[in-house]
C-alpha positions in Angstrom: 70.8 95.1 77.6 71.4 94.3 81.1 68.6 95.3 83.8 69.1 99.2 84.7 70.9 100.1 81.2 69.2 102.9 79.5 71.7 103.7 76.7 75.1 103.6 75.1 78.3 105.5 74.9 80.1 104.9 71.3 83.9 106.0 71.8 85.5 106.3 68.4 87.9 108.2 66.2 87.1 109.5 62.6 89.9 109.3 60.4 93.6 110.4 59.2 92.5 114.2 59.0 93.6 116.9 61.6 92.4 116.0 64.9 90.7 112.8 63.6 93.1 110.8 65.5 91.7 111.7 68.7 88.9 110.5 71.0 85.3 111.4 70.0 81.8 110.5 72.0 78.6 109.8 70.8 75.4 108.7 72.8 72.4 106.6 71.7 69.2 105.3 73.5 68.5 102.6 71.4 71.9 101.4 70.1 71.0 102.7 66.3 70.6 106.1 66.1 73.4 108.2 67.4 74.1 111.7 68.8 77.6 113.1 68.9 78.7 114.9 71.8 81.0 118.0 72.0 79.6 119.2 68.5 81.4 116.3 66.9 84.8 117.7 68.2 87.4 115.6 70.0 86.7 115.1 73.9 90.2 114.0 74.4 93.4 114.4 72.9 96.7 112.4 73.5 99.8 114.6 74.0 102.1 111.7 74.6 103.8 109.0 72.6 102.7 109.5 68.8 100.0 112.3 70.1 97.5 110.8 68.4 95.3 107.6 69.2 93.0 105.1 67.1 90.8 102.3 68.2 89.5 103.7 71.3 87.7 101.3 73.8 85.8 101.9 76.9 85.5 99.6 79.9 83.9 100.0 83.3 85.7 98.2 86.2 83.3 96.0 88.2 85.9 96.1 91.0 85.9 99.7 91.8 83.6 101.2 89.4 85.9 103.4 87.6 85.8 103.7 83.8 88.9 103.6 81.6 89.7 104.4 77.9 92.2 102.2 76.3 93.5 103.1 72.8 96.4 102.4 70.0 99.1 105.0 70.3 99.2 106.0 66.4 98.9 108.9 64.4 99.2 108.1 60.8 98.6 111.8 59.9 101.7 112.7 61.1 103.9 109.5 60.6 105.7 107.6 58.4 102.9 105.4 56.7 101.3 102.1 57.5 104.5 99.7 56.8 106.3 101.8 59.7 103.4 101.6 62.0 103.5 97.9 61.7 107.3 97.2 61.7 108.3 100.2 64.3 105.5 101.5 65.8 104.7 102.0 69.4 104.4 98.9 71.7 102.4 101.2 74.2 98.5 101.7 74.7 97.3 104.9 75.9 95.0 105.1 79.0 92.5 107.6 80.4 90.7 106.7 83.7 87.6 108.5 85.0 85.3 108.5 88.0 82.3 109.8 86.2 82.6 109.5 82.4 83.1 113.3 82.3 86.1 114.3 83.9 89.2 112.4 82.7 92.5 112.2 84.1 95.6 113.1 82.2 96.4 110.0 79.7 99.3 107.6 80.5 100.9 105.0 78.4 101.9 101.8 79.3 104.3 99.5 77.4 102.4 96.0 76.6 103.9 94.9 73.4 106.7 92.1 73.6 110.3 93.3 72.8 110.0 91.7 69.3 106.5 93.4 68.5 106.3 96.0 65.6 103.2 97.4 66.8 100.5 97.3 69.6 96.9 97.7 67.8 93.4 97.8 68.7 93.5 96.9 72.3 90.2 95.8 74.2 89.6 94.4 77.6 87.2 91.8 78.7 86.7 90.9 82.2 87.5 87.6 83.4 85.3 86.2 86.0 87.5 83.5 87.3 90.7 85.7 87.6 88.8 88.8 88.8 90.8 90.8 86.4 90.6 92.3 82.8 91.9 90.3 79.9 93.5 93.2 77.6 94.1 91.9 74.2 95.7 93.5 71.1 97.2 93.0 67.7 101.0 92.7 67.2 103.1 92.1 64.3 106.1 89.8 65.3 108.5 87.5 63.4 109.2 84.4 65.4 111.7 82.0 65.1 112.1 80.1 61.9 109.6 82.6 60.3 110.8 84.4 56.8 108.2 87.3 57.7 106.4 88.9 60.4 102.9 88.0 61.3 100.1 89.7 63.2 99.1 87.7 66.1 96.9 88.4 69.1 98.6 89.0 72.6 97.3 89.8 76.0 98.0 90.5 79.5 96.0 90.7 82.6 95.3 93.8 84.9 92.9 94.7 87.5 93.6 98.6 87.5 95.1 99.3 84.1 98.1 100.4 86.2 99.8 97.4 86.8 99.7 94.5 84.1 101.0 90.7 84.1 103.6 89.7 81.4 102.2 89.6 78.0 101.6 86.4 76.4 100.4 84.8 73.1 96.6 84.7 73.0 95.6 83.8 69.5 97.4 82.8 66.2 95.9 81.8 63.1 97.7 80.6 59.7 97.0 83.8 58.4 97.3 87.4 59.9 94.7 88.2 62.4 94.0 91.5 64.1 91.0 93.5 65.5 89.5 91.0 68.1 86.2 91.7 70.1 84.9 89.5 72.5 81.3 89.0 73.6 79.6 86.9 76.0 76.3 85.4 75.7 74.5 82.5 77.4 77.4 81.3 79.0 79.8 81.0 76.1 82.4 83.5 74.5 82.4 84.8 71.0 85.5 86.3 69.4 85.1 88.2 66.2 88.3 89.1 64.4 89.5 90.5 61.2 91.5 88.2 58.9 94.1 90.7 57.7 94.7 88.9 54.5 91.3 89.4 52.9 89.9 91.8 54.9 87.0 89.7 56.0 85.6 89.0 59.8 85.8 85.4 61.5 83.4 84.6 64.3 84.4 81.9 66.8 83.1 80.3 69.9 84.4 78.9 72.9 83.0 77.8 76.8 85.9 79.4 78.2 87.8 82.8 77.5 91.2 81.1 77.6 89.9 77.7 75.9 89.8 76.5 72.5 87.6 78.5 70.2 85.8 77.0 67.1 84.8 78.9 63.9 81.4 79.3 63.5 79.8 79.5 59.7 78.7 83.1 59.2 77.7 83.8 55.6 77.3 87.4 55.9 80.8 87.8 57.2 82.2 85.6 54.4 80.6 87.7 51.7 81.4 91.2 53.3 85.1 92.4 52.6 86.8 95.4 53.1 85.9 95.8 56.8 87.7 95.9 60.2 87.3 97.1 64.0 84.2 94.6 64.8 82.3 95.6 67.8 79.1 94.1 69.4 76.6 94.8 71.8 73.0 94.0 73.0 70.2 96.0 71.9 67.5 97.3 74.7 65.3 94.7 74.5 68.0 92.2 75.7 67.4 89.5 72.7 69.3 91.0 69.7 72.8 91.6 69.2 74.1 94.5 66.9 77.5 93.7 65.5 79.1 96.7 63.6 82.2 96.5 61.2 84.1 99.6 60.0 83.6 99.6 56.2 87.2 101.4 55.9 88.1 100.1 52.3 85.1 102.2 51.1 85.1 104.8 53.6 81.8 104.5 54.5 82.3 104.1 58.6 80.2 101.4 60.4 77.8 99.0 59.4 75.3 97.5 61.8 74.5 93.8 61.6 71.7 92.0 63.5 71.4 88.4 65.1 69.1 87.2 67.9 71.7 84.3 68.3 75.5 84.8 68.2 76.0 80.8 67.9 73.7 80.6 64.7 76.1 82.7 62.7 72.9 84.2 60.8 73.4 88.0 60.7 71.1 90.4 58.8 72.5 93.6 57.5 70.4 96.6 58.8 68.6 98.7 56.2 70.2 102.3 56.0 66.7 103.9 56.9 66.9 102.0 60.2 70.0 103.5 61.7 71.6 106.9 62.0 75.4 107.1 62.9 75.4 110.7 63.5 77.4 113.5 61.7 80.7 112.4 62.4 82.2 109.3 60.6 82.6 106.7 63.1 85.8 104.8 62.6 87.0 101.9 64.8 85.9 102.3 68.2 84.1 100.6 71.2 80.7 100.9 72.9 79.8 100.8 76.3 76.4 100.2 77.9 75.2 102.9 80.1 72.6 103.0 83.1 70.2 106.0 83.0 72.1 108.1 85.5 75.5 107.4 83.4 73.4 108.7 80.2 72.1 111.6 81.9 75.4 112.7 83.3 76.7 112.7 79.8 73.8 114.5 78.4 73.7 117.1 81.5 77.7 117.7 80.8 77.1 118.4 77.1 74.3 120.9 78.0 76.5 122.8 80.6 79.4 122.9 77.8 
């Protein structure tokens, strides 16, 4: 955890039940034991697009100090099912903006998917120091020229303010479908963790550059773990260990934490159940934001004041 950081905000959804596909907040001091805010009820609702969101991801903008939540515009509970969601789904992301993490502006939609895209899933953002802008990346199912069937690829666009975006471009493609990419930075290198959609396993890759070539790292725990998606990662408070969490969607168990002291080693240990507590609500695909003490206390104060 960076100097001055004192906690974490976990932004997530909970499932396909009524109100499950909305925005939920949980906080933690140590990144392992979580407390649900707002009595485990949604903190934010989407009233536009499909009127439901999944895979929310929080970021803080170093250019202006503002906070953003971006999420998939998708509501399976009221929709036509997964096939329609992939082939005829929304090409928008839903965006919330805030000055303080407590008061949020009305949600807005922005179209980032290319014209041929059947969906825009699991948007995330990482700040590109060279461009001084966020690289916003997401999965889209697209049938390209010469292909018999459509395939999930990772596309991306740049933005400085989550209002104006560059043209969307292809960011990552694999032989098989790939979704749910997250990007971490450690010791001057970038690490991508993605879901191989074919067998629901995680893939770990490393590169010297955000836009450079990534090489795959052998990771025995990831290779054995099946039926997971939505990987996220963050430094634990002592600043030495990384916690990577994965949504055990196939078994409906929510997130599973895995620990490593070196992302480049591919050596992860699954945390024993008695060493973590994810709170009362089931944590489905979301994102984690590191907090300063002032940010953490602001959220707690707002919770106490109702």
